[in-house]
N, C-alpha and C positions, 0 to 999 in steps of 0.2 A: 504494500499500500504506499510506503514512504517513497518508494522509487516512482510510483505513478504521480505522487504529489509533487516531487521534484521535477519530473518531466512537465507536468502541467504548468508549474511556475515559470519554467524556461520558455514555454510555448506562448506565454500571455503577450499579445501584441501591444496592449496599452494598459499600463498599470494605473492610469488615471480614470479608467473606465469605471462606471457605477457597478457595484457588485450586488450580491443577493442580501447584503446587510445594509439597512438604511443608514445613510450619511457616510459610510465608509466605501472608499474606492477598492478596486481589486488589489492595488498595492497595499492599502491599509490592511486588508484581510490577511494578505501574505505576511506583513510585519507582525500582525497579531499572532499568527501561527508560529512565526520564529520565536516570539515571546513564550508561547506555550511550551514549545520544545526546550528552550532555554531553562524555563522554570523548573520543569520536571527532571531534566537531567542534572541541573544545579543541586536539586535535592539530594542527589547521590555523589556527584563529582565535586561539589564546592560547598562543604558543610559550614565553612567560615563565612559565608556570605551574609552580610547584614540586612536581613529582610526588613528590620524595623525602619531602616532608612529609606526603603522603597515602597512600604505600604502605608496606607493611611492610619493614623494613630487610633482612630475609633473604628472598631471592626464593623459596627452597624449590622444590618441584616446580611444574610447571604447574597441576595441580589445586589445591594448597595455596595458591598465589598467587591463583588465581581466587577461591577461597572467601574469602581475606583481604579482597579487594577488594569482593566481593559483599555481605558483612556489612554494612559501613558504607553502602553505596549506598542501602539501604532507608530510611535515616534523612535522606536529602536533602530529602524532602517529608514533612511530618507534618500530622496534623489537617486543618484546612480548606485547607492548601496542596495537599493531594491532589486537590482538585477542579479544579485547573488543570495537572495533569500532561500532559493531552492538548495543551494550548496550548503548553506548554514544549517538548514533543517536536517539535510541528509547526514552531515557530520555530527550533529548533536544526537540524532536518533540512533546512529551507529554506536556512539559512546555509551548512550543510555542501555542499549541492549547488550553491550559487552559487560558493562559493570553489573547488571542485574541478572545476568545469565546464571541459572542455577539456584537463585535465591527463592525462598518459599513465598507463596502468594500473600501470606500474612505478615511479611516483612514491613515494619513501620516505614512511612514515607514522610519526609519533611515537606509540608505543603502549607505554610502559614497564610498564603493568599486566599486560602479557602476558609479561614477562620483562626481564631486564637489557639484552639486545641482540638482540632477534628481528629476523629478516630479513622485515620487514613492508612491503607495498606498498599502494597505493591499492586495487588489485584485491582484497586480502584483506579490505577493509572490507565485503565481502559478508557478513562475520560480523554487522555491524550489522543487516543485513536478516534474517539468520537469527534473531537475537535477537528482533527485532520480530515475525516470523512465528510463532515457537514460543511465545514469552511471550504473544503475542496469543491464542494458543490456550489457554494457562493461564488468562488472565483470563476469557476467553469460558466456559470449563468451569465456573469458579467463579461467574461471574455469571449463567449460564444464558442467554447471548446466543449468536447465530450467528457463526462464524468459519471461513473456508475458506482453505487453503493451496493455490494453484494449481500445477500441474506446471511451468509456465514459471518461476514464482518460485523453486521448489524447484531447478530446474536452474541457474538463476542463481547461487544460494548455493553449490551443491556445486561448480560450475566455478570460482567466483571465490575462495572461501575455503578450501576443503578442501586444495588443494596447499600452503597455508601452515599451516593450523591443525592438520592431522593430525600433521606432524612435530613441532610444538610440544607436542602433547598426548600424545606417546609416553612411556610409563612406562619409563624407562631400566632400572629394576631387573627388571621383568618381560620386558623385550626382551633382556636379557643372555644371549648364547649363542643366540638365535633368528635364523634365516635364512629368510625366506619372501618369496614375491613373489605378488602378487595382481592380477588384471585386473578392475578395478571398472567395469562397464559399466551406465551409468545409461540407461534407455530414452529415446530422443530426444536423448541426449547430456547431460553430457560423458562421456568415457571416461578413466579415471585409472588409471595404473600406480603400485600401492603396494608399495614394496620396503622390508622391514625387515632389517637386518643390521648387525653391529658396534655394537649399542646405539643406532642411529640410524635414521631413516625418511626416505625421499624419496617424494613424490607428484608425478607428472609427468602433465600433461594431453596427451592425444593423442600419447603416446610411440610410438616405432617398434615394430613387431611383434617379440615375442620369446617364448620358452617361459615359461609361468607355472606356478606350483604350483596355483593355483586361480582360477577365474573366478566372480565374483559378478555376477549380473544383477538388477537392481532397478528398480522404478518410482521416480521422483524424490522424491515425497512421502513414500513408505514409507521410503526410505533416510534422509531427512532426520529423520523422526520416530524411527527406530531409533537414529540417531547421537546424538541428543539424549535419549535414553532416555524418549521419550514413547509408544514403541510397542514392546512385547516383540518380540524377533526371531522367536520361534515363531509369533506372530500374523501377521507379514509373510510368513512362509514358508508357514503353513497357508492363507492367503488367495490364494497364488500371486503375491504382489507382489515376492517375492524369492526367488532360488534360487541354489544353488551348483553348480559343475561343475568340470571340469578333472581332472588326475590325482590331486590330493589335496583333494577338496572339503571335507573335514572342517575344513581350516585356516581357512575362512571365519568359524567362530565365534571364532578367535584375534583377529581384528581389534578386537572390542569389548572384548576383555581387555587388549590391548596400549596402546590409545589411549584416553585419557580424554575425555569430552565437555566442551566449555567451560561 
């Protein structure tokens, strides 16, 4: 996937073209992706990095903190430097894979940009893959170039990162007083139990059978795109790529309201 992303960035004809992300150009999205790969690899390669100097002092909500970090990320590369973003991402990804090779999925990861003390493990770095896949689509749409997200890639992202990222993205204010349980069935796997209660959320992969308020069945790519606000949920439903069932199927719509996308 990284090689595809590097090739895509090399083939971009105009980095100033509008991308699939409002306000950001194609070059801005590429610079942001470079920041993503730098951040995750730095968590293993440069433990001495002073994150407090780079991050806002007030953590705020998940979405506010992500927005505060995203804004300066597009300035990491500017002008002619943007012509080598692909090479930078390739180098950083190669180092990340080399350093993490053989490590257990539950190895702790230093990721302070996600919060002051998030419970993040190596498995959750599937978010780096999701950022690459989704933002690759944003770049391709703006540049008029082909880009595909395979179902196996989407399944890997959903199974690796969602159990950590969905609880982090819970909007505590909206979740106050809410108590719901959802059985999230991704075709071909994984299967996730999403439980919201007492202002917190838990997401468990392959949880023991239990009664649920609602069951969501979705194709992996469709759910990934809906989760990242790249596809309207009505379009996924209308095309038969996502459906809700169970005793309270209308609660499926609450998931997107309660959990912010990264």
